[in-house]
C-alpha positions as CSV (number, residue, x, y, z in Angstrom):
1,M,40.5,-64.1,-27.9
2,W,39.9,-62.5,-24.4
3,R,42.5,-59.8,-24.6
4,G,40.6,-58.2,-27.5
5,I,37.5,-58.2,-25.4
6,G,39.3,-57.1,-22.3
7,L,41.0,-54.2,-23.9
8,G,37.8,-53.2,-25.6
9,L,36.1,-52.9,-22.2
10,L,39.1,-50.9,-20.9
11,L,38.8,-48.4,-23.7
12,A,35.1,-48.2,-23.3
13,A,35.7,-47.5,-19.6
14,S,38.0,-44.6,-20.5
15,C,35.2,-43.2,-22.7
16,H,32.2,-43.7,-20.6
17,C,33.1,-44.3,-16.9
18,R,35.0,-41.2,-16.4
19,G,32.4,-38.4,-16.5
20,G,29.7,-40.7,-17.8
21,S,26.6,-41.9,-15.8
22,P,25.9,-45.6,-16.5
23,A,23.0,-46.9,-14.4
24,P,24.3,-48.5,-11.2
25,V,23.1,-51.9,-9.9
26,T,20.2,-51.1,-7.6
27,E,19.0,-54.5,-6.6
28,K,20.9,-56.7,-4.2
29,Q,19.6,-60.2,-4.8
30,R,19.9,-62.8,-2.1
31,P,22.8,-65.2,-2.8
32,V,21.8,-68.6,-4.1
33,T,23.0,-72.0,-2.9
34,E,25.2,-74.2,-5.1
35,R,22.2,-76.4,-5.9
36,Q,20.2,-73.3,-7.0
37,L,23.1,-72.2,-9.1
38,N,23.3,-75.5,-10.9
39,D,19.5,-75.4,-11.4
40,E,19.6,-71.9,-12.9
41,L,22.9,-71.6,-14.9
42,S,25.1,-73.6,-17.2
43,V,28.7,-72.3,-16.4
44,T,32.0,-72.9,-18.1
45,T,35.2,-72.1,-16.2
46,D,38.8,-71.2,-17.2
47,P,41.0,-74.3,-17.1
48,D,43.8,-72.5,-15.4
49,T,42.1,-70.2,-12.9
50,H,38.8,-72.1,-12.5
51,T,36.9,-68.7,-12.7
52,W,33.8,-68.1,-14.8
53,R,34.2,-67.6,-18.5
54,T,30.7,-68.2,-19.9
55,F,27.3,-68.7,-18.3
56,R,23.8,-69.2,-19.7
57,A,20.4,-69.4,-18.1
58,R,19.0,-72.9,-18.3
59,P,15.7,-73.5,-20.1
60,G,12.8,-72.3,-18.0
61,A,15.0,-70.3,-15.6
62,R,13.8,-66.8,-15.1
63,I,16.7,-64.9,-13.5
64,P,16.4,-61.1,-12.9
65,A,19.4,-59.5,-14.5
66,D,19.6,-56.6,-12.1
67,G,21.8,-57.6,-9.2
68,I,23.0,-60.9,-10.7
69,W,26.5,-60.4,-9.2
70,Y,25.0,-60.4,-5.7
71,R,22.9,-63.5,-6.6
72,Y,26.0,-65.4,-7.6
73,A,28.5,-63.7,-5.2
74,P,29.5,-67.0,-3.4
75,F,30.8,-68.4,-6.7
76,L,32.5,-65.4,-8.3
77,G,35.7,-65.2,-6.3
78,I,35.6,-61.3,-6.1
79,P,33.2,-58.9,-4.4
80,P,30.0,-58.3,-6.5
81,E,30.7,-54.5,-6.2
82,A,33.9,-55.0,-8.3
83,L,31.8,-55.6,-11.4
84,V,30.6,-52.2,-12.6
85,P,28.5,-51.3,-15.7
86,I,30.6,-49.1,-18.0
87,R,28.1,-47.7,-20.5
88,P,24.4,-47.8,-21.2
89,P,22.9,-51.0,-22.5
90,R,23.0,-51.4,-26.3
91,P,21.0,-53.6,-28.7
92,D,22.2,-57.1,-29.0
93,S,23.1,-58.0,-32.6
94,I,21.8,-61.6,-32.4
95,I,18.7,-61.8,-30.2
96,P,15.8,-59.4,-31.3
97,G,14.7,-57.2,-28.4
98,A,17.7,-58.1,-26.2
99,V,20.4,-55.7,-24.9
100,L,24.1,-56.1,-24.2
101,I,25.4,-54.8,-20.9
102,D,29.2,-54.5,-20.4
103,Y,30.6,-54.8,-16.9
104,Q,34.2,-53.8,-16.0
105,Q,36.1,-55.4,-13.1
106,M,37.5,-52.7,-10.8
107,H,40.2,-53.0,-8.1
108,L,41.5,-50.3,-5.8
109,G,39.9,-47.7,-8.0
110,Y,41.5,-49.0,-11.2
111,P,39.9,-50.9,-14.1
112,V,41.2,-54.5,-14.6
113,D,41.8,-56.2,-17.9
114,A,38.7,-58.3,-17.2
115,G,34.9,-58.1,-17.1
116,F,31.8,-59.6,-18.6
117,S,29.4,-58.8,-21.5
118,V,25.9,-59.9,-20.5
119,V,22.8,-60.4,-22.7
120,V,19.5,-59.4,-21.2
121,K,15.9,-59.5,-22.5
122,D,12.8,-58.2,-20.8
123,G,14.9,-57.8,-17.6
124,L,15.9,-61.5,-17.6
125,L,19.4,-62.9,-18.0
126,I,20.1,-64.8,-21.2
127,D,23.9,-65.4,-21.0
128,G,27.3,-63.8,-20.5
129,V,30.9,-64.1,-21.6
130,G,34.2,-62.8,-20.3
131,K,36.5,-63.4,-17.3
132,I,37.3,-62.2,-13.8
133,V,40.7,-62.0,-12.0
134,T,41.1,-63.1,-8.4
135,D,43.9,-62.7,-5.9
136,L,44.9,-59.3,-7.2
137,P,47.7,-57.4,-5.3
138,P,46.3,-55.9,-2.1
139,T,48.3,-52.7,-2.6
140,L,49.7,-50.9,-5.6
141,P,52.7,-48.5,-6.1
142,A,52.1,-45.0,-7.3
143,P,52.1,-44.7,-11.1
144,I,53.8,-42.2,-13.3
145,S,51.5,-39.3,-14.3
146,R,49.3,-39.3,-17.4
147,E,51.4,-36.5,-18.8
148,R,54.7,-38.5,-18.4
149,A,53.1,-41.6,-19.9
150,A,51.9,-39.6,-22.9
151,E,55.4,-38.1,-23.4
152,I,56.9,-41.6,-23.5
153,A,54.2,-42.9,-25.9
154,F,54.3,-39.9,-28.2
155,A,58.1,-40.3,-28.7
156,L,57.3,-43.5,-30.6
157,I,54.9,-41.9,-33.0
158,E,55.6,-42.1,-36.8
159,P,56.1,-39.7,-38.4
160,K,58.0,-38.0,-35.6
161,G,56.2,-35.1,-34.0
162,A,52.9,-35.7,-35.9
163,R,49.7,-34.7,-34.2
164,P,47.0,-35.1,-36.8
165,W,44.2,-34.8,-34.3
166,L,45.3,-31.3,-33.6
167,A,45.9,-30.3,-37.2
168,Q,42.6,-31.8,-38.4
169,P,40.3,-32.2,-35.4
170,G,37.3,-32.8,-37.6
171,R,38.9,-35.8,-39.3
172,W,41.1,-37.4,-36.6
173,T,40.5,-38.1,-32.9
174,P,43.1,-37.9,-30.0
175,P,44.7,-41.1,-28.8
176,R,42.8,-43.0,-26.1
177,Q,44.8,-43.4,-22.9
178,E,43.9,-45.6,-19.9
179,L,45.6,-46.6,-16.7
180,A,44.6,-50.1,-15.7
181,L,45.6,-53.4,-14.2
182,S,46.8,-56.0,-16.6
183,S,49.5,-58.6,-17.1
184,P,51.7,-59.5,-20.1
185,K,51.8,-63.1,-19.0
186,M,49.7,-65.8,-20.6
187,P,47.9,-67.3,-18.8
188,A,47.8,-64.5,-16.3
189,R,47.0,-64.9,-12.6
190,G,46.1,-62.2,-10.1
191,P,49.5,-61.7,-8.6
192,D,51.0,-61.1,-12.1
193,F,48.8,-58.1,-12.6
194,Q,50.4,-54.6,-12.6
195,L,49.5,-51.0,-13.4
196,I,49.9,-50.4,-17.1
197,W,49.3,-47.3,-19.3
198,F,47.4,-48.3,-22.4
199,F,47.4,-46.1,-25.5
200,S,45.3,-46.7,-28.7
201,F,46.1,-44.7,-31.8
202,S,43.2,-45.9,-33.9
203,S,41.6,-43.1,-35.9
204,T,44.3,-40.6,-34.9
205,G,45.8,-40.2,-38.3
206,I,49.3,-41.6,-37.5
207,S,50.8,-44.6,-39.2
208,E,52.6,-46.2,-36.3
209,P,52.1,-47.7,-33.7
210,G,48.6,-49.0,-33.4
211,S,48.8,-49.3,-29.6
212,I,51.4,-49.1,-26.8
213,M,51.6,-50.6,-23.3
214,I,53.8,-48.8,-20.8
215,D,54.8,-50.0,-17.4
216,A,53.0,-47.4,-15.2
217,V,55.7,-47.6,-12.4
218,T,59.0,-47.7,-14.3
219,G,57.9,-46.0,-17.5
220,A,59.4,-48.8,-19.6
221,V,57.7,-49.6,-23.0
222,M,56.3,-53.1,-22.6
223,S,54.9,-53.7,-26.1
224,T,53.6,-52.0,-29.2
225,T,51.3,-53.3,-32.0
226,P,51.5,-52.4,-35.7
227,G,49.2,-49.6,-36.8
228,K,47.6,-48.1,-39.9
229,I,45.9,-44.9,-40.7
230,Q,42.2,-45.3,-40.2
């Protein structure tokens, strides 16, 4: 289930973070104690990594949403600055008057296949769902260029040589491309993460593939998913 959420955040990051201007976290709340955490939040953790997967404000708790990662920094396992809002808040589809805020985990300047979607109403935290990755590699090798990655990906397009987004720009959109940290292993742990070029061909007008993952260091194709013209 998470990979769909995680890749959705990555693609949103490619559309909004680069050149966009989401509002930064401006408030640095004072970190709470473990007792305060238990009084304020109900938290579930990943059984393998023991990191947060869901959290919900307990009845009666009034938790300011701005700066929550600083508030709970001692329990996250990553620096609070690593969770970055990737697009403006959008209306929540379930709770009237609430908004959904998406946070992307970042590491060494790259988006990570992880993050949280947080529901907020009247400035107060309602709940959140997602994941974070700890123990990521402290250094990363240089990746192949965006142009080289695109050359590798486009060689797999069916029909060969097709570029519908150039032939009919009003109907089809260019592929979405993002360089990020992810892992093909399940369950994945921090040391397993590597730089990967992601390509999504949704709404491009081509039949195959739907998406491609390329090793960003070697250029090897790691996986593809079936596609359809949308």
